[in-house]
Wavefront OBJ file of the C-alpha trace (Angstrom):
o trace
v 84.199 103.367 260.447
v 87.107 100.903 261.353
v 86.838 98.044 258.860
v 87.887 95.408 261.562
v 84.535 96.487 263.430
v 82.263 96.007 260.230
v 79.533 93.374 260.599
v 79.855 92.375 257.141
v 82.664 90.474 255.453
v 83.650 90.215 251.963
v 83.379 86.800 249.762
v 85.355 85.584 246.930
v 82.668 83.167 246.056
v 79.989 83.764 243.491
v 76.666 83.096 245.015
v 75.434 79.789 243.165
v 71.743 80.734 242.868
v 72.646 84.386 241.614
v 72.946 85.230 238.163
v 72.797 89.053 238.085
v 75.673 91.163 238.534
v 73.931 93.506 241.001
v 73.166 90.379 243.301
v 76.554 88.782 243.091
v 78.420 91.996 243.728
v 76.267 93.143 246.552
v 76.217 89.885 248.326
v 80.069 89.287 248.049
v 80.775 92.929 249.081
v 78.710 92.384 252.128
v 75.952 95.260 251.359
v 73.065 92.769 251.472
v 72.214 89.309 252.637
v 69.751 86.745 251.104
v 67.159 85.449 253.495
v 65.044 83.758 251.107
v 64.056 83.962 247.132
v 63.084 87.595 246.817
v 63.706 88.303 250.344
v 66.815 90.268 251.243
v 68.346 91.974 254.360
v 70.285 95.261 254.193
v 73.513 94.970 255.985
v 75.371 98.059 257.542
v 76.877 99.180 254.427
v 73.632 98.482 252.359
v 71.714 100.703 254.833
v 74.113 103.541 254.462
v 73.827 103.422 250.522
v 69.909 103.377 250.813
v 70.037 106.207 253.299
v 71.962 108.353 250.762
v 69.508 107.342 248.012
v 66.593 108.500 250.126
v 68.316 111.787 251.133
v 68.659 112.700 247.613
v 64.944 111.892 246.843
v 63.777 113.510 250.050
v 65.458 116.830 249.383
v 64.132 116.859 246.000
v 60.469 116.051 246.910
v 60.682 118.711 249.924
v 61.607 121.059 247.406
v 58.199 120.413 245.604
v 56.287 121.089 248.758
v 55.537 117.530 249.441
v 55.239 116.318 252.920
v 56.635 113.224 254.317
v 54.655 110.673 256.313
v 54.610 106.844 257.113
v 51.843 104.662 256.493
v 51.121 100.997 257.831
v 52.179 98.007 256.039
v 49.099 96.119 257.594
v 46.026 97.156 255.858
v 42.317 96.142 256.545
v 40.653 94.292 253.663
v 37.674 96.653 254.022
v 39.775 99.513 252.227
v 40.633 97.172 249.557
v 37.154 96.027 249.186
v 35.945 99.512 248.652
v 38.124 100.139 245.722
v 37.605 96.502 244.304
v 41.312 95.640 244.433
v 40.822 92.800 247.119
v 39.726 90.767 244.139
v 41.291 92.114 241.113
v 44.845 92.112 242.786
v 44.294 88.847 244.498
v 47.450 87.195 242.479
v 49.781 89.553 244.260
v 48.274 90.242 247.654
v 49.556 88.657 250.680
v 46.610 87.957 252.802
v 46.072 86.918 256.299
v 43.532 86.675 259.200
v 43.759 87.470 262.698
v 42.246 85.652 265.778
v 39.062 87.593 265.441
v 38.793 86.427 261.752
v 39.526 89.898 260.357
v 41.241 89.919 257.054
v 44.355 92.137 256.095
v 47.014 92.554 253.256
v 50.507 93.498 253.671
v 50.673 96.630 251.370
v 51.963 96.283 247.754
v 51.022 100.063 247.525
v 49.185 102.542 249.513
v 46.286 104.192 247.614
v 43.862 102.745 249.811
v 45.429 103.852 253.012
v 46.420 107.260 251.932
v 43.072 108.421 250.303
v 40.655 108.118 253.580
v 43.558 109.360 255.529
v 44.051 112.658 253.426
v 40.144 112.821 253.150
v 40.204 113.576 257.001
v 42.269 116.657 256.498
v 41.114 118.117 253.204
v 37.459 119.713 253.238
v 37.685 122.784 250.962
v 39.641 124.109 248.167
v 41.664 125.985 250.379
v 43.355 122.664 251.456
v 44.314 121.876 247.868
v 46.579 121.024 246.265
v 48.525 118.672 248.616
v 51.102 115.907 248.217
v 52.502 113.433 250.558
v 55.060 110.865 250.152
v 56.868 108.015 252.235
v 59.512 105.436 252.030
v 57.917 102.191 252.930
v 58.479 98.480 252.629
v 56.273 96.951 250.209
v 55.068 93.247 249.685
v 54.058 91.611 246.332
v 53.793 87.871 245.833
v 56.130 87.645 243.055
v 55.867 83.790 241.807
v 59.294 83.936 240.306
v 61.569 86.561 241.907
v 64.704 87.013 240.029
v 67.346 89.469 239.257
v 68.586 90.090 242.756
v 66.993 92.936 244.490
v 65.566 94.099 241.127
v 62.257 92.081 241.402
v 61.537 90.818 245.088
v 58.602 89.878 247.303
v 59.790 92.492 249.949
v 61.199 95.920 248.729
v 61.444 99.449 249.772
v 59.737 101.856 247.613
v 59.178 105.663 247.578
v 55.356 106.303 246.782
v 54.069 109.773 246.565
v 50.277 110.855 246.172
v 48.970 114.322 245.168
v 45.557 115.566 245.461
v 44.247 118.432 243.253
v 40.870 120.474 242.646
v 41.049 120.422 238.804
v 42.712 118.782 236.028
v 44.711 121.672 235.036
v 46.526 121.825 238.455
v 47.049 118.055 238.645
v 48.805 118.324 235.225
v 50.999 121.090 236.226
v 52.127 119.253 239.098
v 52.530 116.044 236.981
v 55.074 117.764 234.860
v 56.889 119.312 237.945
v 57.326 115.773 239.242
v 58.832 114.485 235.821
v 61.279 117.288 235.895
v 62.341 116.447 239.601
v 62.474 112.836 238.737
v 65.131 113.416 236.009
v 67.101 115.749 238.730
v 67.042 112.700 241.169
v 68.271 110.159 238.689
v 71.122 112.747 237.523
v 72.231 113.012 241.048
v 72.241 109.230 241.841
v 74.437 108.768 238.799
v 71.913 107.047 236.144
v 70.501 110.171 234.524
v 72.245 109.773 231.170
v 70.897 106.102 230.813
v 67.343 106.990 232.090
v 64.626 107.696 229.641
v 61.125 109.125 230.001
v 59.131 106.402 228.661
v 55.635 106.142 227.318
v 53.596 103.049 228.634
v 49.959 101.891 228.337
v 47.533 104.318 230.362
v 44.583 103.468 232.616
v 40.935 104.370 232.474
v 41.657 108.104 232.480
v 44.659 108.750 230.253
v 46.121 107.392 226.832
v 49.431 107.081 228.508
v 51.241 106.423 231.779
v 54.782 107.321 231.945
v 57.973 105.004 233.255
v 61.572 106.019 233.887
v 63.550 103.139 232.493
v 67.354 102.819 232.962
v 69.248 101.210 229.912
v 71.359 98.213 231.036
v 71.823 94.668 229.391
v 70.506 93.316 232.724
v 66.926 95.101 232.275
v 63.878 92.725 232.065
v 62.222 95.360 229.751
v 62.437 96.012 226.360
v 62.008 100.035 225.388
v 62.219 101.780 222.083
v 64.324 105.028 221.975
v 63.164 107.654 219.468
v 66.019 108.464 217.367
v 64.715 112.070 217.125
v 63.430 112.992 220.562
v 65.183 110.392 222.691
v 62.013 109.640 224.435
v 60.917 106.205 224.676
v 58.155 103.828 224.473
v 57.664 100.452 225.815
v 56.988 97.158 223.663
v 53.183 97.217 224.472
v 52.960 100.609 222.819
v 55.167 99.983 219.727
v 52.868 97.025 219.204
v 49.806 99.253 218.990
v 51.535 102.227 217.317
v 54.769 102.335 215.419
v 55.481 105.893 215.561
v 56.710 108.209 218.684
v 53.706 109.563 220.483
v 55.640 112.857 221.068
v 57.236 113.499 217.782
v 55.798 111.198 215.094
v 59.247 109.512 214.259
v 59.251 106.116 213.054
v 62.914 105.388 213.702
v 63.795 103.643 217.014
v 66.719 101.988 218.829
v 65.776 99.010 220.735
v 67.298 98.426 224.521
v 66.983 96.280 227.457
v 66.101 98.577 230.476
v 65.109 98.478 234.199
v 62.014 100.522 235.130
v 63.265 102.583 238.339
v 60.138 104.915 238.345
v 56.784 105.780 237.149
v 53.950 108.404 237.247
v 50.177 108.164 236.852
v 47.442 110.624 236.304
v 44.605 108.821 238.378
v 41.872 111.455 238.283
v 39.231 110.122 240.677
v 39.856 106.480 240.540
v 40.713 106.194 243.997
v 38.925 109.241 245.456
v 35.535 108.409 244.041
v 35.119 105.177 245.900
v 35.740 106.694 249.143
v 33.473 109.754 248.131
v 36.300 112.062 248.635
v 35.239 115.473 247.603
v 35.985 119.031 248.444
v 33.894 122.199 248.883
v 34.398 124.723 245.911
v 34.818 128.495 246.121
v 31.249 128.676 245.103
v 29.896 126.333 247.684
v 29.481 123.453 245.502
v 31.265 119.974 245.847
v 33.528 118.301 243.394
v 35.579 115.206 243.327
v 39.451 115.453 244.515
v 41.751 114.566 241.616
v 44.735 112.691 242.289
v 48.118 111.612 240.842
v 50.670 108.920 242.168
v 54.426 108.779 241.671
v 56.548 105.601 242.483
v 60.214 105.139 242.714
v 61.822 101.714 243.597
v 64.425 102.204 246.282
v 65.761 98.622 246.528
v 65.485 98.649 242.650
v 67.449 101.766 242.521
v 70.174 100.212 244.691
v 70.504 97.147 242.287
v 70.299 99.210 239.040
v 73.203 101.733 240.141
v 75.315 98.674 240.571
v 74.220 97.126 237.221
v 74.914 100.394 235.593
v 78.354 101.151 237.441
v 80.638 98.398 238.110
v 83.636 96.550 236.373
v 85.149 93.018 236.580
v 86.661 94.061 239.956
v 83.441 95.413 241.601
v 81.098 98.114 242.394
v 81.863 101.923 241.440
v 79.702 104.103 243.698
v 79.373 107.810 243.011
v 79.789 110.249 245.577
v 76.202 111.158 246.219
v 75.540 107.283 246.954
v 78.802 105.562 248.325
v 78.581 104.537 251.886
v 81.870 106.329 252.506
v 83.537 109.070 250.627
v 87.180 107.887 251.289
v 88.608 104.133 251.708
v 91.502 104.395 253.983
v 93.909 101.463 253.597
v 96.871 100.948 256.164
v 99.634 98.768 254.940
v 102.005 99.902 257.722
v 102.860 97.732 260.647
v 102.133 100.531 262.975
v 98.651 102.095 263.102
v 99.652 105.259 264.915
v 100.109 107.477 261.881
v 96.998 105.729 260.117
v 94.857 106.557 263.152
v 95.992 110.059 263.184
v 94.964 110.533 259.493
v 91.890 108.752 260.166
v 90.768 111.172 262.897
v 91.970 114.202 260.827
v 89.532 113.076 258.128
v 86.589 112.730 260.397
v 87.474 116.183 261.837
v 86.783 117.417 258.154
v 83.396 115.801 258.069
v 84.874 113.236 255.599
v 83.064 109.854 255.865
v 85.900 107.340 255.886
v 86.165 103.490 256.067
v 89.409 102.715 257.755
v 90.881 99.284 256.769
v 92.905 98.384 259.873
v 92.489 94.820 259.518
v 95.443 92.372 260.078
v 95.261 91.101 256.341
v 97.293 90.937 253.295
v 97.954 94.190 251.155
v 96.341 92.202 248.267
v 93.254 91.515 250.218
v 92.750 94.981 251.122
v 93.292 96.210 247.704
v 90.837 93.779 246.276
v 88.233 94.524 248.820
v 88.623 98.217 248.188
v 87.776 97.583 244.470
v 84.944 95.256 245.311
v 83.310 97.799 247.785
v 83.553 100.620 245.425
v 84.198 103.673 247.495
v 85.060 106.609 245.261
v 88.506 107.774 246.839
v 91.375 105.514 248.052
v 94.133 106.513 250.218
v 96.932 104.071 251.224
v 99.447 104.536 253.787
v 102.530 102.328 253.573
v 106.393 102.097 254.338
v 107.080 103.383 250.742
v 104.904 106.541 250.986
v 106.485 108.115 254.153
v 104.680 111.183 255.294
v 102.463 111.073 252.084
v 99.287 109.111 251.075
v 98.856 107.189 247.794
v 95.812 108.403 246.213
v 93.690 106.641 243.550
v 90.232 107.035 242.360
v 87.861 103.885 241.883
v 87.398 105.174 238.107
v 90.781 106.001 237.171
v 93.935 103.833 237.383
v 96.461 106.821 237.893
v 98.007 106.657 241.309
v 99.441 109.909 242.869
v 101.184 110.857 246.188
v 99.609 113.606 248.194
v 99.813 115.102 251.500
v 96.961 114.718 253.658
v 96.363 118.656 253.450
v 96.457 118.224 249.635
v 93.779 115.665 249.634
v 91.685 117.420 251.975
v 91.995 120.814 250.088
v 90.916 118.951 246.904
v 87.892 117.046 248.228
v 86.220 119.225 250.903
l 1 2 3 4 5 6 7 8 9 10 11 12 13 14 15 16 17 18 19 20 21 22 23 24 25 26 27 28 29 30 31 32 33 34 35 36 37 38 39 40 41 42 43 44 45 46 47 48 49 50 51 52 53 54 55 56 57 58 59 60 61 62 63 64 65 66 67 68 69 70 71 72 73 74 75 76 77 78 79 80 81 82 83 84 85 86 87 88 89 90 91 92 93 94 95 96 97 98 99 100 101 102 103 104 105 106 107 108 109 110 111 112 113 114 115 116 117 118 119 120 121 122 123 124 125 126 127 128 129 130 131 132 133 134 135 136 137 138 139 140 141 142 143 144 145 146 147 148 149 150 151 152 153 154 155 156 157 158 159 160 161 162 163 164 165 166 167 168 169 170 171 172 173 174 175 176 177 178 179 180 181 182 183 184 185 186 187 188 189 190 191 192 193 194 195 196 197 198 199 200 201 202 203 204 205 206 207 208 209 210 211 212 213 214 215 216 217 218 219 220 221 222 223 224 225 226 227 228 229 230 231 232 233 234 235 236 237 238 239 240 241 242 243 244 245 246 247 248 249 250 251 252 253 254 255 256 257 258 259 260 261 262 263 264 265 266 267 268 269 270 271 272 273 274 275 276 277 278 279 280 281 282 283 284 285 286 287 288 289 290 291 292 293 294 295 296 297 298 299 300 301 302 303 304 305 306 307 308 309 310 311 312 313 314 315 316 317 318 319 320 321 322 323 324 325 326 327 328 329 330 331 332 333 334 335 336 337 338 339 340 341 342 343 344 345 346 347 348 349 350 351 352 353 354 355 356 357 358 359 360 361 362 363 364 365 366 367 368 369 370 371 372 373 374 375 376 377 378 379 380 381 382 383 384 385 386 387 388 389 390 391 392 393 394 395 396 397 398 399 400 401 402 403 404 405 406 407 408
């Protein structure tokens, strides 16, 4: 991608109405644009990062045997009335009525849609277990959206739902998802900062579980067990002062961002729809269910909160919009064009700064954008390239072939 053709432009000005680091940096660097409070557009660079995040998640969930689908955002009120949540979730639902006086909501979640859908295809024990997931835009009526894209009114979420014939199978799958989540967060570069956190349970289990990433920008307070390194949220520690896992009473308090959650639902949503399966002995039994959420927009903001410095964003290779940022400081572009093309032939994603701006602007923009590897071509480098990692201040001279050998 030639930077001269990139839609978005960088800005030196801090957004006046944004106080969080993620919002300031993503807006200044041109990854997102603010439309209204809690509502943001993803610009081309932001789309590329989100695509990288979803690719990591998709590969991991497909490895679990989960199947991807895409469910409607516009959901009939009747489905929500069946579960009773049309009234109980009234404070966060965006409700609208069409010309025929039919009521709908813009989905904040998709249990009411996925349960009757899967019910059409699951008849007997032979059809179970099954799990489905999607990447979908959600809508929640946040009265006070804040912290940039960490808490918005419209956001992208990965939600997955699993369906099982018995409790043991549900619990086994639940543990599998837990481990896959840790693998995902590790690949996204926040694994060491993310804790499995006990939260209050629903009607069917003592605890639900969250995945909380420690950062000073976090809205939640978690208490990390000093023995087993699991965490509990403030609500749990208020009720019980010991770790649910090991019984230890020594904790370290930290601020954190919730980036994922998992719930054992049993028949909470399948029962209202009378979703049952035919067992091997011919009897019928309720289908049991688990759900597993992960905030994609929130992950984008969380990664920036965890990985940035005073100069800008610091992306890891797995999520960066490009692997290489090529800066041409020569008056002639012939050599730089050849290097750009050679990198592309090696399937190396490269952002080529071919703009007619000062060297200082190119360097500061490169730091702000946060691409992992920077290559600079200038009169003093000759036939070589000046190489610098975004996480390292050391600068070395490499030939193009040396760089390719080290990074392909």
